[in-house]
C-alpha positions as CSV (number, residue, x, y, z in Angstrom):
1,M,84.1,-56.0,41.4
2,R,85.5,-57.2,44.6
3,D,89.0,-56.6,46.1
4,R,90.6,-58.9,48.5
5,K,94.0,-58.6,50.1
6,T,95.4,-61.3,47.9
7,S,93.4,-61.0,44.7
8,T,91.0,-58.9,42.6
9,G,88.2,-60.6,40.7
10,L,85.0,-60.0,39.0
11,V,81.6,-61.4,40.1
12,W,79.3,-62.4,37.2
13,R,75.6,-61.9,37.9
14,P,73.4,-63.3,35.2
15,R,70.5,-61.2,34.2
16,G,67.1,-62.8,34.1
17,C,64.0,-61.6,32.4
18,T,62.5,-59.2,34.9
19,N,59.0,-59.3,33.4
20,E,58.6,-62.9,32.5
21,S,54.8,-62.8,33.0
22,A,54.6,-60.5,30.0
23,L,56.2,-63.3,27.9
24,G,53.3,-65.7,28.4
25,A,54.2,-69.1,27.0
26,V,57.5,-68.0,25.7
27,T,60.2,-70.0,27.6
28,G,63.7,-71.3,27.3
29,A,66.0,-70.2,24.6
30,Q,63.4,-68.0,22.9
31,A,62.7,-66.2,26.2
32,M,66.4,-65.6,26.7
33,I,66.9,-64.3,23.2
34,Y,63.9,-62.0,23.6
35,C,65.2,-60.7,27.0
36,R,68.6,-60.0,25.4
37,A,67.1,-58.2,22.4
38,R,64.8,-56.1,24.7
39,D,67.9,-55.1,26.8
40,V,69.8,-54.2,23.6
41,L,66.7,-52.2,22.4
42,I,66.5,-50.3,25.7
43,R,70.2,-49.5,25.6
44,S,70.3,-48.5,21.9
45,Q,67.5,-45.9,22.0
46,P,69.6,-43.2,23.7
47,L,72.5,-44.0,21.3
48,L,70.2,-43.7,18.3
49,D,68.8,-40.4,19.6
50,S,72.3,-39.0,20.0
51,L,73.5,-39.7,16.5
52,R,74.3,-36.5,14.6
53,S,75.0,-35.9,10.9
54,W,78.5,-35.2,9.8
55,H,77.2,-32.9,7.1
56,V,77.5,-29.2,7.7
57,D,73.9,-28.5,6.9
58,P,71.9,-31.7,7.6
59,D,68.2,-31.7,6.5
60,R,66.2,-32.5,9.6
61,D,63.2,-33.3,7.4
62,D,65.1,-36.2,6.0
63,I,66.9,-37.4,9.1
64,D,64.2,-37.3,11.8
65,P,61.7,-39.6,9.9
66,L,64.5,-42.1,9.2
67,R,65.4,-42.1,12.9
68,E,61.7,-42.8,13.7
69,I,61.7,-45.7,11.2
70,V,64.7,-47.3,12.9
71,H,63.0,-46.8,16.4
72,S,59.7,-48.3,15.3
73,Q,61.3,-51.2,13.4
74,L,63.6,-52.1,16.3
75,D,60.5,-52.2,18.5
76,E,58.8,-54.4,15.9
77,F,61.7,-56.8,15.7
78,V,61.8,-57.3,19.5
79,S,58.0,-57.7,19.5
80,E,58.4,-60.4,16.8
81,L,60.8,-62.3,19.0
82,S,58.2,-62.5,21.8
83,R,55.5,-64.3,19.7
84,Q,54.4,-67.4,21.5
85,S,54.6,-69.5,18.3
86,G,58.1,-68.1,17.7
87,P,59.2,-65.3,15.4
88,R,58.1,-65.3,11.8
89,I,61.4,-65.6,10.0
90,V,60.3,-63.8,6.9
91,R,58.9,-60.9,8.9
92,A,62.0,-60.7,11.1
93,E,64.3,-60.6,8.1
94,L,62.1,-57.9,6.4
95,V,62.2,-55.8,9.6
96,L,66.0,-56.1,9.8
97,D,66.3,-55.2,6.1
98,L,64.2,-52.0,6.7
99,I,66.4,-51.1,9.6
100,Q,69.6,-51.6,7.6
101,Q,68.3,-49.5,4.7
102,A,67.2,-46.7,7.1
103,L,70.6,-46.8,8.8
104,G,72.3,-46.6,5.4
105,L,70.3,-43.6,4.5
106,L,71.1,-42.0,7.9
107,S,74.8,-42.4,7.2
108,E,74.5,-41.0,3.6
109,P,71.7,-38.4,3.6
110,S,72.9,-37.1,0.2
111,R,71.3,-40.3,-1.3
112,I,67.9,-39.0,-0.2
113,R,68.5,-35.5,-1.7
114,N,69.7,-37.0,-4.9
115,G,66.4,-38.9,-5.3
116,R,67.9,-42.3,-5.1
117,G,66.2,-43.4,-1.8
118,G,67.4,-46.8,-0.9
119,A,69.1,-47.4,-4.2
120,E,72.8,-48.0,-4.3
121,P,75.0,-45.3,-6.0
122,D,75.8,-45.9,-9.6
């Protein structure tokens, strides 16, 4: 932010991909999407690690593996975006579904204890 005597304004500095050599032949829009996804991944890891259960007595044996699933699947999704031939749509959708299911179980650990796993409540 800069401040002048007459006005205050913001300066926008676009972020580029800092490690473009790692992308190989990935260029243009795909490279931009990959870089944005990688940035989101990096920024989301501490947030995911800091999530805590609202339950009085959470079962760490249930929560920690689910958190690891989300971490690994987010990594897998970003990796999929960096494929030179483009992401495999079916694989990307499967990974996003797995992340969504794991996050749903993290928000309702009672579903795990009741033996319903990823199933919706009756």
